[in-house]
NURO-887861 format. One line per 4 residues: number of its first residue (from 0); their letters; for each residue x, y, z of N, C-alpha, C. Coordinates in steps of 0.02 Angstrom, whole numbers, plus 50000, padded with zeros to 5 digits. Example, Ala and Ser with C-alpha at 12.3 -4.5 7.8 and 13.67 -1.06 7.14 Angstrom:
<tivexs>
0 = AS = 50660:49716:50390:50615:49775:50390:50660:49835:50390 | 50642:49888:50354:50684:49947:50357:50645:50002:50394
</tivexs>
This chain:
<tivexs>
0 = MYSH = 49983:50920:50841:49980:50905:50769:50042:50932:50734 | 50068:50897:50686:50126:50919:50649:50104:50944:50581 | 50147:50983:50549:50130:51012:50484:50168:50978:50429 | 50144:50986:50369:50176:50956:50310:50231:51003:50286
4 = TGDT = 50293:50988:50304:50349:51031:50287:50389:51004:50228 | 50382:50939:50214:50422:50909:50161:50493:50894:50183 | 50509:50908:50246:50577:50895:50271:50588:50821:50281 | 50650:50805:50297:50664:50735:50313:50625:50718:50376
8 = IFNA = 50607:50654:50382:50557:50637:50433:50584:50593:50489 | 50641:50562:50480:50662:50514:50530:50686:50546:50594 | 50704:50610:50592:50725:50644:50653:50668:50683:50684 | 50608:50679:50655:50551:50716:50681:50527:50684:50746
12 = GQGA = 50499:50725:50790:50471:50698:50852:50408:50659:50838 | 50389:50617:50883:50328:50577:50875:50267:50623:50877 | 50227:50622:50824:50166:50661:50823:50109:50622:50855 | 50055:50656:50870:49997:50622:50900:49963:50581:50847
16 = WWDG = 49938:50523:50867:49901:50480:50820:49828:50500:50820 | 49803:50518:50762:49733:50537:50755:49691:50475:50744 | 49641:50467:50783:49599:50409:50774:49524:50426:50782 | 49506:50484:50755:49436:50503:50752:49404:50505:50821
20 = ARNF = 49344:50475:50825:49304:50481:50886:49320:50429:50939 | 49363:50380:50923:49376:50327:50971:49426:50350:51023 | 49414:50334:51085:49461:50348:51139:49493:50283:51161 | 49558:50285:51173:49594:50225:51193:49625:50234:51261
24 = NFDT = 49626:50181:51299:49662:50182:51363:49717:50131:51360 | 49754:50125:51415:49812:50081:51414:49794:50007:51410 | 49731:49991:51421:49710:49921:51416:49689:49901:51346 | 49685:49951:51300:49664:49937:51232:49723:49913:51191
28 = PLIT = 49717:49857:51154:49772:49834:51112:49790:49887:51060 | 49855:49898:51050:49876:49948:51001:49870:49923:50930 | 49876:49858:50921:49864:49828:50856:49813:49772:50865 | 49758:49777:50830:49706:49726:50835:49698:49692:50768
32 = NEYT = 49679:49629:50770:49671:49591:50709:49605:49611:50675 | 49611:49639:50616:49553:49665:50580:49526:49613:50530 | 49570:49573:50503:49550:49522:50455:49599:49464:50457 | 49572:49404:50457:49613:49343:50455:49586:49298:50400
36 = PSVS = 49629:49274:50354:49605:49228:50302:49570:49169:50333 | 49514:49149:50304:49474:49094:50332:49511:49028:50329 | 49548:49016:50276:49588:48956:50269:49658:48977:50249 | 49706:48964:50292:49775:48983:50278:49813:48923:50253
40 = KKKN = 49829:48924:50188:49867:48868:50159:49941:48873:50178 | 49961:48932:50203:50031:48942:50218:50042:48950:50293 | 50000:48918:50333:50000:48928:50405:50068:48919:50437 | 50103:48866:50418:50166:48851:50451:50227:48868:50408
44 = SGKR = 50217:48900:50351:50272:48910:50305:50324:48959:50331 | 50307:48999:50382:50354:49048:50407:50398:49021:50462 | 50385:48962:50487:50425:48935:50542:50496:48923:50518 | 50542:48937:50563:50612:48927:50545:50627:48852:50543
48 = TRII = 50639:48826:50484:50650:48755:50474:50724:48742:50460 | 50742:48678:50465:50810:48659:50449:50814:48637:50377 | 50863:48664:50341:50870:48651:50270:50941:48629:50255 | 50950:48597:50198:51017:48576:50176:51056:48638:50156
52 = SKDL = 51115:48646:50187:51156:48705:50173:51191:48697:50106 | 51194:48752:50069:51228:48751:50004:51299:48779:50009 | 51320:48795:50069:51389:48817:50080:51419:48777:50138 | 51471:48801:50169:51505:48764:50222:51477:48778:50291
56 = RGYY = 51422:48817:50295:51392:48830:50359:51344:48774:50378 | 51333:48766:50443:51287:48715:50466:51323:48655:50496 | 51284:48610:50524:51314:48552:50556:51309:48490:50511 | 51360:48449:50517:51369:48389:50475:51320:48335:50499
60 = VKAR = 51276:48312:50454:51226:48262:50473:51235:48195:50436 | 51262:48196:50377:51273:48134:50339:51321:48148:50282 | 51335:48096:50244:51381:48104:50187:51350:48074:50124 | 51375:48098:50067:51353:48070:50004:51411:48075:49954
64 = PAID = 51409:48034:49901:51465:48035:49852:51477:48104:49824 | 51541:48122:49820:51560:48187:49792:51565:48181:49717 | 51509:48178:49685:51506:48169:49612:51532:48231:49577 | 51515:48289:49603:51538:48351:49571:51605:48369:49601
68 = RVRD = 51620:48434:49605:51686:48455:49631:51695:48433:49704 | 51757:48418:49721:51773:48393:49787:51782:48452:49834 | 51736:48458:49882:51739:48511:49932:51705:48488:49995 | 51732:48507:50051:51704:48488:50116:51700:48411:50121
72 = IAFD = 51759:48379:50116:51763:48306:50116:51742:48277:50184 | 51702:48225:50182:51684:48187:50242:51735:48131:50249 | 51788:48142:50288:51843:48094:50291:51820:48027:50322 | 51777:48029:50371:51755:47967:50402:51718:47923:50352
76 = ATIR = 51673:47955:50315:51634:47917:50266:51677:47895:50207 | 51727:47936:50189:51773:47918:50134:51814:47856:50153 | 51838:47854:50214:51877:47796:50237:51833:47733:50237 | 51772:47740:50261:51727:47682:50261:51713:47658:50190
80 = AAAP = 51708:47705:50143:51693:47685:50074:51753:47650:50042 | 51813:47671:50060:51874:47642:50030:51895:47577:50063 | 51877:47567:50126:51902:47510:50165:51890:47442:50133 | 51832:47426:50106:51820:47358:50079:51864:47340:50019
84 = FQKS = 51897:47390:49988:51934:47376:49926:52010:47377:49936 | 52033:47380:49998:52105:47387:50009:52146:47326:49987 | 52121:47266:49998:52159:47206:49978:52170:47204:49903 | 52118:47219:49866:52124:47216:49792:52167:47272:49764
88 = RKTN = 52174:47328:49800:52211:47385:49775:52285:47383:49793 | 52304:47346:49844:52373:47348:49867:52415:47297:49829 | 52474:47319:49807:52522:47274:49775:52569:47245:49827 | 52577:47280:49882:52619:47257:49937:52574:47246:49997
92 = EKSK = 52567:47183:50017:52520:47166:50071:52542:47195:50139 | 52607:47211:50146:52631:47238:50209:52620:47314:50214 | 52601:47345:50160:52591:47418:50161:52530:47435:50205 | 52540:47486:50245:52485:47509:50289:52450:47571:50261
96 = KLIV = 52470:47592:50203:52439:47651:50173:52368:47636:50151 | 52325:47684:50160:52256:47679:50137:52252:47706:50066 | 52229:47665:50021:52224:47686:49951:52153:47709:49938 | 52146:47773:49923:52081:47803:49909:52077:47823:49836
100 = QRQD = 52024:47802:49803:52014:47821:49734:51957:47872:49729 | 51952:47901:49670:51905:47956:49661:51833:47936:49680 | 51814:47876:49663:51745:47856:49677:51731:47844:49751 | 51784:47842:49793:51774:47833:49865:51757:47898:49901
104 = IMKK = 51775:47953:49871:51770:48017:49906:51698:48036:49920 | 51686:48051:49983:51619:48071:50005:51622:48143:50030 | 51568:48178:50021:51565:48247:50045:51512:48253:50100 | 51521:48304:50142:51475:48315:50197:51410:48346:50174
108 = VRMR = 51356:48324:50203:51291:48357:50196:51278:48394:50261 | 51272:48460:50256:51263:48501:50316:51191:48528:50319 | 51166:48536:50378:51100:48565:50388:51107:48630:50427 | 51063:48677:50412:51062:48739:50450:50990:48764:50454
112 = KSSH = 50979:48812:50497:50913:48842:50502:50903:48891:50444 | 50842:48891:50417:50827:48937:50363:50827:49008:50388 | 50840:49055:50343:50840:49126:50362:50776:49160:50339 | 50764:49219:50366:50705:49258:50347:50725:49321:50310
116 = LLLF = 50680:49343:50265:50685:49409:50235:50622:49446:50254 | 50629:49502:50289:50573:49545:50308:50574:49606:50263 | 50526:49611:50218:50524:49665:50170:50467:49712:50187 | 50484:49774:50206:50434:49824:50223:50416:49863:50160
120 = LVDL = 50351:49871:50148:50325:49912:50093:50282:49967:50125 | 50306:50029:50122:50276:50083:50161:50249:50138:50116 | 50187:50157:50128:50152:50211:50093:50178:50278:50120 | 50211:50318:50077:50236:50383:50098:50195:50440:50070
124 = SWSM = 50137:50425:50039:50094:50480:50015:50070:50519:50075 | 50055:50582:50065:50041:50625:50122:49977:50606:50158 | 49983:50603:50224:49925:50594:50267:49944:50620:50336 | 49895:50626:50379:49909:50652:50446:49955:50605:50485
128 = AVQE = 49959:50543:50464:49995:50494:50505:50062:50474:50476 | 50082:50503:50419:50138:50474:50383:50204:50482:50421 | 50214:50537:50457:50278:50544:50493:50284:50493:50549 | 50230:50481:50584:50232:50430:50637:50240:50361:50606
132 = RMAI = 50208:50351:50549:50214:50287:50514:50286:50271:50499 | 50323:50320:50473:50393:50307:50455:50438:50305:50516 | 50422:50342:50567:50463:50340:50628:50461:50270:50659 | 50401:50241:50663:50397:50174:50693:50426:50122:50645
136 = TKSA = 50421:50134:50579:50450:50087:50531:50526:50086:50538 | 50556:50144:50544:50629:50146:50553:50649:50109:50617 | 50615:50124:50672:50631:50091:50735:50624:50015:50730 | 50570:49993:50696:50558:49921:50689:50612:49889:50647
140 = ILSL = 50631:49921:50592:50682:49893:50548:50748:49885:50585 | 50769:49937:50620:50833:49935:50656:50832:49883:50711 | 50776:49877:50746:50770:49828:50799:50772:49757:50771 | 50734:49746:50718:50732:49679:50687:50800:49660:50658
144 = LTDA = 50836:49709:50630:50903:49696:50604:50950:49675:50660 | 50946:49710:50716:50989:49693:50772:50976:49622:50797 | 50912:49605:50802:50893:49537:50824:50911:49484:50772 | 50907:49504:50707:50914:49456:50653:50986:49437:50638
148 = YQQR = 51034:49476:50662:51103:49466:50640:51128:49395:50654 | 51113:49369:50714:51137:49303:50732:51108:49248:50687 | 51047:49259:50663:51014:49209:50621:51026:49220:50546 | 51065:49273:50530:51079:49290:50460:51015:49310:50423
152 = DRVG = 50966:49335:50459:50906:49362:50427:50922:49430:50397 | 50880:49451:50350:50891:49516:50317:50825:49556:50318 | 50833:49622:50313:50776:49667:50313:50784:49715:50255 | 50728:49731:50220:50729:49779:50165:50671:49827:50171
156 = LITF = 50675:49883:50133:50623:49934:50135:50610:49962:50066 | 50547:49960:50046:50524:49993:49984:50472:50045:50004 | 50476:50105:49975:50425:50156:49987:50392:50175:49921 | 50330:50199:49926:50296:50223:49866:50260:50288:49881
160 = QKDG = 50264:50334:49833:50232:50399:49838:50234:50433:49769 | 50196:50487:49761:50194:50525:49698:50175:50479:49640 | 50223:50462:49596:50205:50421:49538:50247:50357:49533 | 50280:50337:49588:50321:50277:49583:50341:50248:49650
164 = AKVI = 50384:50197:49647:50408:50162:49706:50484:50156:49703 | 50516:50155:49761:50589:50151:49764:50610:50099:49816 | 50664:50064:49800:50696:50020:49850:50743:50064:49890 | 50722:50084:49949:50763:50127:49992:50819:50088:50025
168 = LPPT = 50802:50027:50046:50851:49984:50080:50847:49914:50049 | 50896:49897:50006:50897:49828:49980:50906:49779:50038 | 50883:49717:50030:50889:49669:50085:50960:49666:50113 | 50967:49675:50178:51033:49682:50208:51033:49654:50279
172 = HSVM = 51094:49638:50302:51105:49620:50372:51129:49681:50411 | 51148:49735:50376:51186:49789:50405:51142:49843:50437 | 51150:49852:50502:51116:49906:50536:51142:49974:50513 | 51208:49978:50501:51238:50041:50479:51212:50062:50410
176 = LAER = 51206:50014:50364:51179:50029:50298:51106:50051:50303 | 51068:50019:50347:50998:50038:50356:50993:50110:50381 | 51033:50128:50430:51033:50196:50456:51048:50246:50402 | 51099:50232:50363:51121:50278:50311:51070:50285:50255
180 = SMKR = 51039:50228:50236:50993:50228:50179:50927:50264:50195 | 50907:50265:50258:50841:50291:50275:50841:50363:50299 | 50899:50396:50297:50904:50463:50326:50867:50516:50285 | 50865:50510:50219:50839:50564:50177:50771:50549:50146
184 = VKVG = 50733:50505:50176:50667:50490:50150:50620:50549:50163 | 50582:50570:50112:50535:50625:50119:50464:50599:50105 | 50415:50639:50124:50346:50619:50117:50309:50667:50070 | 50250:50644:50047:50207:50688:50007:50187:50656:49942
188 = GKTP = 50135:50683:49911:50114:50660:49846:50056:50611:49848 | 50041:50583:49789:49986:50536:49782:50006:50467:49805 | 49963:50417:49791:49973:50349:49817:49978:50297:49761 | 50038:50285:49735:50046:50234:49683:50053:50164:49712
192 = LSAG = 49999:50139:49742:50001:50075:49776:50023:50018:49730 | 49997:50018:49669:50014:49964:49623:50088:49964:49606 | 50118:50024:49600:50190:50027:49586:50230:49999:49645 | 50207:50013:49706:50240:49985:49765:50235:49910:49767
196 = LWKA = 50175:49884:49754:50165:49811:49755:50207:49777:49700 | 50210:49809:49641:50248:49779:49586:50323:49779:49603 | 50348:49833:49633:50418:49835:49652:50433:49781:49704 | 50387:49771:49751:50396:49719:49801:50394:49650:49768
200 = YELL = 50350:49640:49721:50345:49576:49685:50411:49561:49649 | 50438:49611:49615:50501:49601:49578:50558:49583:49625 | 50561:49618:49682:50615:49603:49729:50607:49534:49760 | 50546:49516:49779:50534:49450:49807:50549:49395:49757
204 = KHEK = 50530:49406:49694:50544:49358:49641:50619:49347:49632 | 50656:49403:49633:50729:49399:49627:50759:49361:49686 | 50734:49376:49746:50759:49342:49806:50745:49267:49803 | 50688:49249:49777:50669:49179:49772:50716:49141:49725
208 = QTHP = 50740:49176:49673:50786:49145:49625:50857:49140:49653 | 50879:49193:49688:50947:49194:49713:50955:49161:49782 | 50902:49161:49822:50903:49130:49888:50840:49086:49895 | 50839:49029:49861:50777:48989:49859:50755:48963:49927
212 = DVNA = 50800:48961:49976:50782:48933:50042:50755:48986:50090 | 50756:49049:50072:50737:49102:50119:50661:49104:50129 | 50640:49117:50191:50569:49128:50206:50557:49203:50204 | 50521:49227:50155:50509:49299:50147:50441:49318:50175
216 = LLII = 50438:49376:50208:50375:49404:50233:50371:49476:50211 | 50318:49494:50175:50306:49562:50153:50260:49597:50203 | 50284:49653:50230:50245:49692:50280:50224:49757:50247 | 50160:49765:50235:50134:49824:50198:50100:49871:50246
220 = LTDG = 50124:49933:50249:50093:49985:50292:50059:50035:50246 | 49993:50035:50243:49956:50077:50198:49882:50080:50219 | 49846:50129:50191:49774:50129:50200:49739:50094:50142 | 49779:50073:50091:49752:50036:50035:49719:50079:49981
224 = AGNV = 49722:50145:49989:49687:50190:49943:49732:50212:49885 | 49750:50165:49842:49792:50182:49785:49754:50226:49735 | 49786:50279:49711:49753:50324:49663:49795:50341:49603 | 49850:50304:49593:49892:50312:49533:49906:50244:49504
228 = AMGN = 49891:50236:49438:49902:50172:49404:49966:50174:49362 | 49995:50116:49350:50053:50112:49305:50030:50107:49233 | 49971:50077:49221:49946:50067:49154:49878:50098:49144 | 49835:50065:49106:49769:50092:49089:49713:50068:49134
232 = YDPL = 49730:50025:49184:49679:50001:49230:49659:50055:49280 | 49602:50046:49311:49585:50084:49370:49639:50068:49424 | 49664:50119:49461:49718:50107:49509:49704:50050:49559 | 49644:50046:49585:49628:49994:49634:49625:49925:49602
236 = IESR = 49597:49922:49541:49594:49858:49506:49664:49834:49490 | 49707:49880:49468:49776:49863:49451:49813:49837:49513 | 49805:49871:49569:49840:49850:49630:49816:49781:49653 | 49752:49768:49645:49725:49703:49666:49750:49646:49621
240 = KIAE = 49758:49660:49557:49785:49609:49512:49858:49592:49530 | 49897:49643:49549:49966:49630:49569:49968:49593:49636 | 49922:49612:49681:49917:49577:49746:49903:49503:49735 | 49858:49488:49689:49843:49418:49674:49904:49381:49646
244 = KIRD = 49944:49417:49608:50006:49387:49580:50055:49371:49636 | 50061:49416:49684:50104:49404:49743:50079:49342:49781 | 50014:49339:49790:49983:49282:49825:49995:49217:49787 | 49984:49218:49722:49990:49157:49682:50062:49131:49679
248 = EGFR = 50110:49175:49689:50181:49153:49691:50198:49121:49758 | 50151:49125:49806:50163:49094:49871:50199:49139:49920 | 50206:49204:49905:50239:49249:49951:50191:49267:50008 | 50216:49265:50069:50176:49280:50128:50177:49355:50141
252 = SIVI = 50120:49381:50164:50113:49453:50177:50073:49465:50239 | 50081:49525:50268:50034:49551:50316:50021:49624:50298 | 49961:49648:50313:49943:49717:50298:49930:49753:50364 | 49962:49811:50373:49949:49853:50431:49908:49912:50406
256 = DMEQ = 49844:49915:50426:49798:49966:50402:49813:50031:50439 | 49837:50082:50401:49857:50145:50431:49804:50199:50427 | 49744:50182:50402:49692:50233:50395:49664:50254:50463 | 49647:50319:50468:49613:50343:50527:49545:50308:50532
260 = YTFD = 49527:50289:50592:49468:50247:50602:49404:50276:50573 | 49392:50340:50583:49328:50369:50561:49324:50376:50485 | 49381:50373:50451:49382:50380:50378:49397:50315:50342 | 49403:50261:50380:49423:50198:50350:49369:50171:50303
264 = QGLA = 49390:50160:50239:49345:50135:50188:49349:50059:50180 | 49392:50027:50219:49399:49955:50214:49444:49933:50156 | 49482:49980:50127:49524:49964:50069:49584:49921:50088 | 49611:49931:50148:49667:49890:50170:49645:49817:50181
268 = VELA = 49584:49809:50206:49557:49741:50215:49548:49707:50148 | 49523:49745:50099:49514:49717:50031:49582:49696:50002 | 49633:49737:50013:49700:49720:49990:49724:49656:50023 | 49712:49650:50088:49733:49590:50125:49698:49528:50098
272 = KQLD = 49635:49535:50080:49598:49478:50052:49629:49455:49986 | 49650:49504:49944:49681:49486:49880:49748:49451:49891 | 49783:49471:49944:49848:49441:49960:49842:49376:50000 | 49780:49361:50023:49769:49305:50068:49812:49314:50131
276 = APCY = 49809:49375:50158:49852:49394:50213:49810:49422:50271 | 49835:49416:50332:49800:49449:50388:49807:49524:50384 | 49758:49560:50410:49760:49632:50411:49752:49655:50483 | 49795:49701:50505:49793:49727:50573:49774:49800:50572
280 = LVAG = 49727:49819:50614:49705:49888:50621:49747:49922:50674 | 49774:49979:50657:49820:50014:50702:49783:50067:50742 | 49801:50071:50806:49777:50126:50848:49834:50144:50896 | 49861:50204:50890:49916:50224:50933:49978:50182:50919
284 = LKAD = 49994:50171:50856:50047:50125:50836:50114:50143:50867 | 50148:50093:50894:50215:50101:50920:50260:50047:50889 | 50324:50063:50888:50371:50017:50855:50372:49949:50886 | 50368:49945:50953:50372:49879:50985:50312:49836:50968
288 = ELIR = 50253:49868:50958:50194:49831:50938:50202:49803:50867 | 50230:49843:50822:50242:49820:50754:50291:49762:50754 | 50343:49767:50794:50394:49714:50798:50362:49650:50824 | 50321:49654:50875:50289:49595:50903:50241:49564:50852
292 = TVKR = 50206:49606:50814:50161:49580:50763:50198:49542:50708 | 50254:49571:50686:50295:49539:50634:50322:49473:50659 | 50349:49472:50720:50378:49411:50748:50324:49357:50758 | 50264:49379:50777:50209:49331:50785:50193:49298:50718
296 = EL = 50194:49337:50664:50179:49309:50598:50235:49262:50576 | 50296:49275:50598:50351:49230:50581:50349:49166:50621
</tivexs>
């Protein structure tokens, strides 16, 4: 067992996972599905789809008139568009020059695979499991970033504790930035779940406006026992209202229930229901299991 020192936690050794009276062997799944929405309206929304590129990346699939600024010209299509008008445009019939006018210019339409944003929302309020929780979160983030680089996927981290929530790692491709940003995270305090959910909602909303094609997935690691409100609501009622807002915006989520089995009040499952998200019960959580769970949801 480890003690509550308030020190930085990412360099701490792996502590034992407390799971009450249940005994686990190597044949027991480390993450089990605790709750699954009965009807998933967003079942396939996480699949990596091909979208029209808004920059010069991607492969050329067709052309269309360059009505706006001329960029990434489709020369083959431009020549075909200008070809029927060459006789009428030439003053010298012997000239071999191709006369192209503004209305002939075509631009390339490129397609590329959509990217993902994996946003971790982690409860840092004090509990017996919090150091292990953050150790596996760090490992998962760095592993997912390494895998995501080729696909231009990004990973972010928000934590909540005491009386508020912080964006520890803004959405990034950079493994180096992730390492640097997560070094001084500390644990302790109460559980402002609603503040964490609201911070995640704001970030996801911003990402939707600036990167409308991105597939975002919110990964929440908590026991769901929020006990600090931002306003005058009961903390749990407030957090559920924000969860419904996240759901209604169409943002996809998964909940990882971090509560010890013998003390589990089912609050993480209730949160998952408000988010219309699957909930996974953790036992002996390891980083590779979290990574596989996230990838399966994607």
